[in-house]
C-alpha positions, 0 to 999 in steps of 0.5 A, spaced: 500 536 482 499 534 475 501 528 472 505 531 466 509 535 471 510 529 475 513 526 469 517 532 468 520 532 475 522 525 475 526 526 468 529 533 471 532 530 477 535 525 480 530 519 478 529 515 484 532 519 489 528 525 487 521 521 488 523 517 494 526 523 498 519 526 498 517 520 503 522 521 508 516 522 513 511 517 513 507 517 506 500 518 510 498 519 517 497 513 521 489 512 522 492 513 529 495 519 530 503 519 531 506 524 535 512 527 532 518 531 536 520 537 534 528 538 534 528 530 535 535 531 532 538 535 538 535 531 543 535 524 546 530 521 541 524 517 544 524 510 543 518 506 540 516 504 546 515 511 549 511 512 543 507 506 544 505 507 551 503 514 549 497 511 545 496 506 551 493 512 555 488 514 549 481 512 550 479 506 545 486 504 544 487 496 545 493 494 549 496 487 545 501 483 548 504 481 541 505 488 539 508 490 546 513 484 544 514 487 537 515 494 540 521 491 545 524 488 538 523 495 535 527 498 541 533 494 540 533 495 533 533 503 534 538 503 539 543 499 535 542 504 529 543 510 534 549 507 537 556 510 535 560 505 531 567 505 531 572 501 527 574 496 532 566 494 533 566 486 532 560 486 528 559 492 524 552 489 520 546 491 523 540 486 521 533 489 520 526 486 522 522 482 517 515 483 521 509 479 518 502 476 520 495 477 518 491 483 516 489 489 520 493 487 526 497 493 527 504 492 523 503 498 519 502 502 525 508 499 529 512 501 523 510 508 523 512 508 531 519 506 529 519 511 523 517 517 528 522 515 533 528 515 528 531 522 527 531 525 520 539 526 520 540 518 520 537 518 513 530 514 513 525 513 508 518 509 509 515 506 503 509 502 501 512 496 497 508 498 491 511 505 490 518 503 492 518 498 486 514 503 481 520 508 483 525 502 482 522 501 475 522 508 473 530 508 475 532 502 471 528 505 465 532 511 466 539 508 466 538 503 461 544 500 458 549 502 464 552 496 467 549 492 473 544 497 474 541 495 480 547 495 484 547 502 481 540 504 484 542 500 491 548 505 491 544 511 490 539 509 495 545 507 500 548 514 499 541 517 502 538 512 506 541 508 512 534 505 514 528 503 509 522 501 511 518 497 506 510 496 508 506 490 505 512 486 501 509 481 496 511 479 490 506 477 484 511 476 478 518 473 477 521 479 474 520 483 481 523 477 484 529 478 480 529 485 482 528 484 489 534 479 490 539 484 486 537 490 489 536 488 496 543 484 495 546 491 493 543 495 499 545 490 504 552 490 502 552 498 503 550 497 510 542 499 509 538 496 514 531 494 512 524 494 516 519 490 512 512 488 513 508 483 510 502 478 510 506 472 509 512 469 512 519 470 507 518 462 504 511 464 502 512 471 499 512 468 492 506 463 493 505 460 486 509 454 484 511 457 478 519 456 478 520 457 485 527 457 485 528 463 481 525 467 488 529 462 493 536 467 492 531 473 495 528 469 500 535 467 503 538 474 502 532 477 506 533 471 512 540 472 512 539 480 513 533 481 517 530 478 524 524 474 522 518 476 527 511 473 527 506 477 529 501 472 531 495 475 532 488 474 529 484 480 531 483 485 526 483 492 529 480 495 523 474 492 524 474 495 531 474 502 529 468 506 532 463 510 528 461 508 521 461 512 515 458 508 509 462 508 503 460 501 500 453 500 497 449 494 494 446 496 488 439 500 489 441 503 495 444 509 493 444 513 486 451 514 484 449 520 480 446 524 486 452 522 490 457 525 485 453 531 485 453 532 493 460 530 493 461 535 488 458 541 491 461 539 498 468 539 495 467 545 489 461 548 490 459 546 483 454 542 479 459 542 473 463 536 471 466 533 464 467 526 462 474 527 458 478 521 457 485 521 461 491 519 458 496 516 464 502 512 462 500 510 455 493 508 458 486 511 456 481 512 462 474 514 460 471 516 467 463 517 467 464 524 470 470 528 473 471 535 476 477 537 480 479 532 485 472 528 484 472 522 479 467 517 478 469 510 474 466 504 472 469 497 475 470 495 468 474 501 466 479 501 472 480 493 472 478 489 466 482 493 461 490 493 461 492 497 468 498 497 472 499 499 479 503 506 477 496 508 473 493 507 480 498 511 483 498 517 478 490 517 479 491 517 487 495 523 486 490 527 481 484 525 485 482 525 492 475 522 492 473 516 488 466 513 486 466 506 483 460 503 480 459 496 478 463 492 482 462 485 481 462 479 486 469 475 485 471 468 485 474 462 481 469 460 477 462 462 475 457 460 479 450 456 478 447 460 473 449 456 466 451 460 460 446 462 455 446 464 448 442 469 444 436 472 446 436 467 452 441 471 456 437 477 457 432 473 460 437 471 466 441 477 466 436 481 471 437 476 476 444 474 475 449 478 480 455 481 477 460 476 477 468 476 475 472 470 475 478 474 472 484 473 476 487 479 472 481 484 474 481 481 481 489 483 482 487 490 479 482 491 484 486 489 490 492 493 487 487 499 486 484 499 493 491 498 496 493 504 493 487 508 495 488 506 502 495 508 502 494 515 500 488 516 504 483 517 498 475 517 500 472 511 496 465 510 495 463 503 491 457 500 488 456 493 488 451 487 487 453 484 493 454 486 501 462 487 502 462 481 506 460 477 500 465 480 496 469 474 495 466 467 493 472 463 494 478 461 490 486 462 490 486 469 492 482 468 498 488 471 503 489 477 499 481 479 499 481 478 506 486 484 507 482 488 501 475 487 505 479 489 512 481 495 508 474 497 505 471 496 512 476 501 515 475 506 510 468 506 512 470 508 519 469 515 522 477 515 523 479 513 516 474 519 514 477 524 518 484 522 516 488 527 512 490 526 505 497 524 503 499 530 499 
């Protein structure tokens, strides 16, 4: 699907619903296959626990008591959702779940189980939070000038979906905090049930100290309408996946021009390529090479210039194999090498590792990896440091823990064999 056609489709249909409705099924295959029952709407649906017990029979699947506890809570929510509600029901409101914990402990997998167990007729969608907010922003732009636009968006969503599963909720700016509050308020008023995952407790969704009172109403409404459940595991299951398919290379280990040629031949049976610039959402991207579903960028081109999450979403919809070279080590302050001027800089440039203390570039890199991982994209990276040394310390230590975990999984045979999201 071309980027132009995607925009045309949005303008010609019902905006947010037209985009989100594509994801009534999970937006990507889980790293662990989730069986889906045909004709589930015409038979008794399986509980999430039944699907979980199927996985327990798989070789290499690790039983986890905390996951089992979470599955029991998902069963209870599943049954409440499918129990017929009558006018005299004492409590007509169904509280959702807010599931949080460390990276790699299976939160997304558990949401996939819950989603797969719900019948389609219920009205359900599963979205990565980044995708969900990108669609909301587009819808708000399309209805500019209308009164109470977020209430209108909430009503439109509620007309289509009774259950919305949002994966990886985390706020990084105050504008989104206000949107989340008003939109969630509308959704809850309309009786929509939310299943939310996050790496953070509700109180820490917006962890910067800048104007924390602005986000307080959103925290309050989330806590009032969802049951908080802390999956307090410390085991990163992504690091336990069998098979290694190297995609992270320290500079000098892999000739990326040769790698591009190899992938190009495997994908397209071709040695041809271009370096034609790409125009995406008003931003111009200059790839080193591109051909069909394959593209090669420098880190600077992807992350050091003004980019947004919706740019990365669009790129992931266009290309299915990415090469990114020149990934620096990240941290909060320049390391031990002193600043130099004039020709002296060339004397130390060869031995000084690439290093970036730009928080904007770091956040863009995190967003890029999140999007490519979510879409099942194959990503090859070239850096001056090993993956375990990617982040040297600073304010984004937790965020980079998740990023390194995902980049580790992206080198597994399981991820390599995972189907692309169409």
